C-alpha positions as CSV (number, residue, x, y, z in Angstrom):
1,M,102.1,84.3,121.5
2,I,99.3,86.5,120.2
3,H,100.0,87.3,116.6
4,E,97.6,89.2,114.4
5,I,98.5,90.1,110.9
6,L,96.5,93.1,109.4
7,P,97.1,94.1,105.8
8,V,97.0,97.9,105.9
9,G,96.9,100.8,103.4
10,P,96.5,100.8,99.6
11,L,99.6,98.5,99.2
12,Q,98.3,96.1,101.8
13,C,101.4,96.0,104.0
14,N,101.3,93.2,106.5
15,C,101.2,95.0,109.9
16,S,101.9,92.6,112.8
17,L,100.6,92.9,116.3
18,I,102.5,90.6,118.6
19,G,101.6,90.2,122.2
20,D,102.4,88.2,125.3
21,E,99.3,86.4,126.5
22,T,100.5,86.5,130.2
23,T,101.8,90.1,130.6
24,H,99.7,91.6,127.8
25,E,102.7,93.6,126.6
26,A,102.9,94.0,122.9
27,M,104.8,95.4,119.9
28,V,103.5,96.5,116.6
29,I,105.6,96.0,113.5
30,D,105.1,98.1,110.4
31,P,102.0,100.2,111.1
32,G,101.8,101.7,107.7
33,D,98.2,102.9,107.7
34,D,94.7,102.1,109.1
35,I,95.7,102.8,112.6
36,E,92.2,102.7,114.0
37,S,91.9,99.1,112.9
38,V,95.3,98.4,114.6
39,L,94.0,100.1,117.8
40,D,90.8,98.0,117.6
41,L,92.9,94.8,117.6
42,I,95.0,96.1,120.5
43,R,91.9,96.8,122.5
44,Q,90.3,93.4,121.6
45,H,93.3,91.6,123.1
46,N,93.7,94.1,126.0
47,L,97.3,94.8,125.1
48,Q,99.8,97.5,126.1
49,V,102.1,98.4,123.2
50,R,105.7,98.8,124.4
51,Q,107.5,99.2,121.1
52,I,106.7,100.2,117.5
53,V,109.2,98.5,115.2
54,I,109.7,99.5,111.6
55,T,111.4,97.1,109.2
56,H,112.3,99.8,106.7
57,A,111.4,103.4,106.0
58,H,109.0,103.0,103.0
59,I,105.8,104.9,103.5
60,D,103.6,101.9,103.3
61,H,105.4,100.5,106.4
62,V,105.9,103.6,108.5
63,G,103.1,106.0,107.4
64,G,101.0,105.4,110.5
65,A,103.7,105.2,113.1
66,M,103.3,108.7,114.5
67,K,99.6,108.2,115.0
68,L,100.2,104.9,116.8
69,R,102.8,106.5,119.0
70,A,100.4,109.3,119.9
71,A,97.8,106.8,120.8
72,T,100.0,104.4,122.8
73,G,103.0,106.3,123.9
74,A,105.3,103.6,122.6
75,P,108.7,104.5,121.1
76,I,109.4,104.1,117.3
77,L,112.4,101.9,116.4
78,L,114.1,101.9,113.0
79,N,117.6,101.2,111.7
80,Q,119.5,104.5,111.3
81,N,120.6,103.6,107.8
82,D,117.1,104.4,106.7
83,Y,116.8,107.8,108.3
84,A,117.5,109.5,104.9
85,L,114.5,107.7,103.4
86,L,112.3,109.1,106.2
87,K,113.1,112.6,104.9
88,M,111.7,111.6,101.5
89,L,108.2,110.6,102.7
90,D,106.6,113.4,100.8
91,A,108.2,112.2,97.6
92,Q,107.3,108.6,98.4
93,A,103.7,109.7,99.0
94,A,103.6,111.4,95.6
95,W,105.0,108.2,93.9
96,I,102.1,106.0,95.0
97,G,99.4,108.6,95.4
98,M,99.2,108.5,99.2
99,A,98.8,111.4,101.6
100,D,102.0,112.7,103.1
101,P,102.1,111.5,106.7
102,G,104.4,114.3,107.7
103,K,107.5,114.0,109.8
104,V,108.2,110.7,111.5
105,E,110.4,110.9,114.6
106,I,112.5,107.8,115.5
107,D,113.1,107.2,119.2
108,R,115.9,104.6,118.9
109,S,117.9,102.9,116.2
110,I,118.0,99.1,116.0
111,G,120.8,97.1,114.4
112,Q,122.3,93.7,113.9
113,A,122.0,91.5,117.1
114,D,119.9,94.0,119.0
115,T,116.7,92.6,120.5
116,V,113.2,93.9,120.8
117,K,110.8,92.6,123.5
118,A,107.2,92.4,124.5
119,G,106.8,90.6,127.9
120,S,108.5,87.3,127.6
121,L,108.6,87.5,123.7
122,T,112.0,88.4,122.3
123,A,113.1,88.9,118.7
124,E,116.6,89.3,117.4
125,V,117.1,92.1,114.9
126,I,118.8,90.9,111.7
127,H,120.1,93.8,109.5
128,T,119.3,92.8,105.9
129,P,120.3,95.6,103.6
130,G,119.3,95.4,100.0
131,H,115.7,96.5,99.6
132,T,116.8,99.6,101.5
133,E,120.1,100.3,103.4
134,G,118.4,100.0,106.8
135,S,116.1,97.0,106.2
136,V,115.8,94.6,109.1
137,C,114.1,91.3,109.8
138,L,112.9,90.2,113.3
139,Y,113.5,86.6,114.3
140,F,111.5,85.2,117.2
141,S,113.7,82.1,117.8
142,A,111.5,80.5,120.5
143,D,108.6,80.5,118.1
144,K,110.7,80.0,114.9
145,K,109.0,83.0,113.3
146,L,110.6,85.7,111.0
147,I,109.0,89.0,110.3
148,A,110.8,89.7,107.0
149,G,109.7,93.1,106.0
150,D,110.2,93.5,102.2
151,T,113.4,91.4,102.2
152,L,111.8,88.1,101.4
153,F,108.3,87.2,99.9
154,A,106.6,84.0,99.0
155,G,108.2,83.2,95.7
156,S,110.1,86.5,95.4
157,I,112.4,89.0,97.1
158,G,112.2,92.8,97.7
159,R,112.6,95.1,94.8
160,T,116.0,96.9,94.6
161,D,115.3,99.6,92.0
162,L,114.3,102.3,94.5
163,P,116.6,104.7,96.4
164,G,118.9,102.7,98.7
165,G,118.2,99.4,96.9
166,S,120.9,97.0,95.9
167,F,120.4,93.6,94.3
168,D,123.9,92.4,95.3
169,K,123.3,93.4,98.9
170,I,119.8,91.8,99.2
171,I,121.2,88.5,97.8
172,R,124.0,88.6,100.3
173,S,121.6,89.4,103.1
174,L,119.4,86.4,102.1
175,E,122.3,84.0,101.6
176,E,124.3,84.8,104.7
177,K,121.6,85.7,107.2
178,V,118.0,84.7,106.2
179,L,118.8,81.3,104.7
180,A,120.9,80.5,107.8
181,L,117.6,80.1,109.8
182,P,115.9,76.7,110.2
183,D,113.8,75.4,107.3
184,E,110.7,75.2,109.6
185,T,110.9,79.0,110.3
186,V,107.6,80.6,109.4
187,V,108.1,83.8,107.3
188,V,105.7,86.7,107.5
189,P,106.6,88.9,104.5
190,G,105.9,92.6,104.2
191,H,103.2,91.9,101.7
192,G,101.3,88.7,100.6
193,P,101.0,85.2,102.0
194,I,103.0,83.5,104.8
195,T,105.7,81.0,103.8
196,T,108.6,79.2,105.3
197,I,112.4,79.3,104.9
198,G,112.4,75.7,103.7
199,D,109.8,76.4,101.0
200,E,111.6,79.4,99.8
201,R,115.0,77.7,99.8
202,E,113.5,75.0,97.5
203,T,111.2,77.0,95.2
204,N,112.0,80.7,95.3
205,P,113.6,81.4,91.9
206,F,116.0,84.0,93.5
207,L,117.2,81.5,96.1
208,V,117.4,78.1,94.6
209,K,120.8,78.7,93.2
210,L,122.3,80.0,96.4
């Protein structure tokens, strides 16, 4: 597996480029901004992007998706429960002082137990509402790797005070779905450093009581 993590935009969202070393097919997860830098990485590895996957519809994760689709022709995938948030990108931009990216068009909804693929690499979609209604994580079981979006961070969890957020729902998502994964699973959060399920189970103040 080729896996490049590129912090993009003013909020330093962790954009993941994941590629199959044999077929050179790839997916990009959460291209929030800095699309030229993302395209540079794609060219460096000689990859063909087949899917653009968005973990949730906050501007720092989805803001560059249309530029990337225009450059690669790859479809944009997002859980339909976040479509309403997409219509608020102008308001989201104003909240954090970013430029309005304009309308983002979704090609396909992804939900619980769906899969996304790049060559031989397959990730299971785990619907984890709480940070937003349509938040999803992507679990690459063969590599024991979880792209967690803003559901789980090293030492913390996603905020729930924005539209569509629910503390009860994010705790339920974490307890019933995320913590069900093996302890050795590497977690790539939406922002900040990489961690593991085991470390978070033992030390994350939001999870140690679950």
